N, C-alpha and C positions, 0 to 999 in steps of 0.2 A: 562431302569431304572438304576439308579446309587446308589451305596452304598458308603458312605464316612465314614471311621472309624478313630476316633481319639484315639490314644493308646500310651502307653509307651513301648509296645512290639509288633511292627507291624509284626514280623515274625510269631506270633501265628495265626492271621487271614489270613495272606498271603498264608499259606499252604492250607487253605480251598478254596480260590479263584483260586488256581492253579491246582486243582484236580477234577476228576470225572465230574458230570453233570454241576457243576458250571463252570469249565474250558471250557467246550463246549459252554455254554451259553455266556461266555465272548468272545470266539473266533468267535461266530456267530454274535456278536454285539448286542445281546439282553440285556445283563447285562454289566455295566461298574462299576469300583470301584477305589477308591483312599484310600491309607493308609497313614495317617498323624501321624508322630512321634511327640508327644507333647514336647519331650526333645529338639527338634530343635528350640523351641520358648522360651527356658529358657534364663535368663539374664546372669548368671555367668558361669565361665569356667567349673564348676563341673556339669552343666546342672541340677541344683536343681529344682525339680518339686513338692516337698511336704514340709510341715511344721506342727508343733504342732497346735492343735485347740485352739482358744481362750476359756477361761473358764476352761481349763484343761481337763483331760481325757486321756484314752489310745489311742495309734495309731497316725497316721499322716493323713493329708488331702492334696489333690492336690491343689497347689497354683492357685488362680484364674487368675493371669496375664499370665503365659505361656499357660494355657488352653484357656483363652480368645483370646489370639493372634492366637492360632491355629485355633480356630473357625472363627475368622475374616478372616484368610487366605483362608478359603473355602467358605466365604460369607454366613455363617450360619444364618445371620440375614435376608436373603431374604425370601420372602413368599413361594417361590418355594422349599425351603429346609425344610424338616420335621425333627426337631432335637429331638432325643431320648436319654435320660440318662438311662442306664441300672443299676437298683438298686433293692435290696431286698425290699425296702420300696415303690416301684412303684405299679401300677395297674397290676393285674394278666394277663399274656399273654395267648392268646387262639387262636384257629383256626379262629374264627370270627375276631379277631384283625389282624391276619396275612392277611386275605383277604382284610381288609380295607387298610392295609399298602401297599399291592401289587399294588394299584392304584396310589401311589405317584410317582412323577417325580424323586425325589432324597431323600434318607433317610440318615441323618447324625447321627451316633451313637457315643456317648461318653462312653468309657470304663473306669469305675472307678477302683481304686486300694486303698489299705490301708483302711481307715475309710470312704472314699468317696470323694466328691468334695465340694468346697465352695458353700454355698447356693446362693450367688449372681450370680454365673454362671447359676444356675437353673432358677432363677428369670428372668434373662436377655435373655438367649438364648433358653432354653429348651421348647419344645412344649408338651412333655409328658414324664413321668417317667414310665418305664415298668419293672416288675419283672417276671422272668421265672419260679418262684416257691417259695414255703415257706421254703427256706433254704438259707444259706449264702455261697458264694464262694469267693475265694481269687482273681479270675481272671475275670474281667469284659469282657475280650476278649472272653472267652469261652461262656459267657452268650450272648454277642452280636452276636456271630456266630450262636447260636441257633435261634435267631430271624431272622437273615439273611437267614438261611437255610429254615425256615418255610415260609418266605415271597417270596423269589425269584422263588421258584418252582411253585408259583401260577401266575407268570407273563406269559402272553400269549406267546405260542410257546416254552416255556422251557420244559414242559412236556405235553403229550397229554391230552385232556380234559377227555377222557375215563378213563385214569389211575387215574386222580384226583377224578372223580365221585365215584370210587370204594373204596376210602381210608377211614380210620377211621375218624369220625367227619364230613364227608361230608354230611351225612343224619341223624344226631343225634345218630348214632350207631357206635360201634367199628367194625372194619373190620372182616369178616369171616376168618376161617383158610384157608391157601393156601397149595397146594401140587405140586410137580414136579417129574420128573424121578429120581430114578427108581420107579416102581409101588409097590415094596416091599422093605422096609428098616428095618433092625433089626427085622424082623418078622412082622412088621406093614404094612398093606396094605392101599393104597389110597382108600378112600370111593368109593364104586362102582358107586354111583350116578354121580360122576364126570367123569366117563369113558364111560357111556352108550350113550352119545350124545343127550340126551333129555334136551334141553335148558330150558324148563319150570320147569322140576324137579330140575335141577341145580339151577335155580333162587330161588325156594322155599327153597331148602336145605341151600343155602347161607344166605337167609333172616333169617331162623330159627337159624342158627349158629351165625349170627351177634347178634341176640336178646339174645341168650343164653350166649354168651361171655360178652355182655354188662351187663346183669343181674348179672353175676358173678363178673366182675371187676369194673364196673361203674354203679351201679343201679341208681345213681342220674341222669344219662343221660336219662334213661327210664322215670323217674319221670318227668323231664323237658319236654321231648317229649310228654308225655301224657297230661301234663298241657297246652301245647301250641297247641295240636291237630295236630302235624306234622306226626303222625304215620298213616299208612293206616289201613283200617278195617281188612285186612289180618294179618297185624303185631299185631294188638290189640288182635285178636283171638289167635295167637301163644303165645303172652305174657300170656294170661289166662292159656294156657296149660303148659307153662314153669314154671309158678309161683308155681305149685305143683309138679314139677319134680325135685327131689333131686339127684344130681350127685356129688356135691362138698361139702367139709366140712362146708363151710360157707353158703350154699344155703338155709338152714332152716331159718337163720336170715334174708337173703335177701328176701326170699319168704314172711316172715311175714311183712317185711317193704313194699314190693310191694302191698300186700293185704291191708295194712293200707292205702296206697296211693289211691288204688282203692276205698276203702270205703269212703275216704274223697271226692274224685271226684264225687261219686254217691250222697253223701249228698249235695254237692254244686249244682249239676245238679237238684236235687229234690227241693232245696230251690229256685233256679232260676226259675224253672217251676211253683212253687207255687206263686212266686212274679208276674209272667206274668199273671196267672189266676186271681189274685186279681185285677190287673190293667184292 
């Protein structure tokens, strides 16, 4: 798989490609990359790449001509190239989208700066606009690197499948707490269940902790998983138990929300069964 990044500041993403797991993936030939400096395609001696927007307003926009020439240089118009413009106004990035992108042959990322880029570049070259969250950053390079990091690790042979299966969002839940040596740190002991060698007890403990953490931090994931029926009967039973178990300051509110969801699901199920009986 190849990542091509169009940027005014290539040194920012370069550091990512030259370190850690990514560097090893590049060395092994699993991942390739190309960093394209948009300034190299400017017309004047000052390498001007931005100008004021038509209609007035604050800030500057990237000029379409240097950026367009940079895109042409990497043949971004070809169907084999998937062109992404990273922007706060794009569709929300997610693990699901990362998995979809990991199957692409080549991803071309446009790193915006200032107030963004000329709309005609988007209309002519861009396949999709992606946002990494509901906030604004000055660096499109950092946002593009977030997308690259989430995608490349899903490419086959970069990371073991076992590690990927255990991560947050891999099964609709957040990952359970992890521990390593020493067994006692600042008076806190590693949970005994993780040291007794009983794999079934460890599995149940991890599932329960995943559910508990998801209820605390992302109850919406529980709601979605229940609505789509992706939770096992075992997990459903644990959710019923955890809904009434208050350990954190905000658990009461989350428990009420979960119970409300459960009631809605029961009503929908009852209505569906009633409709089937009538038919």
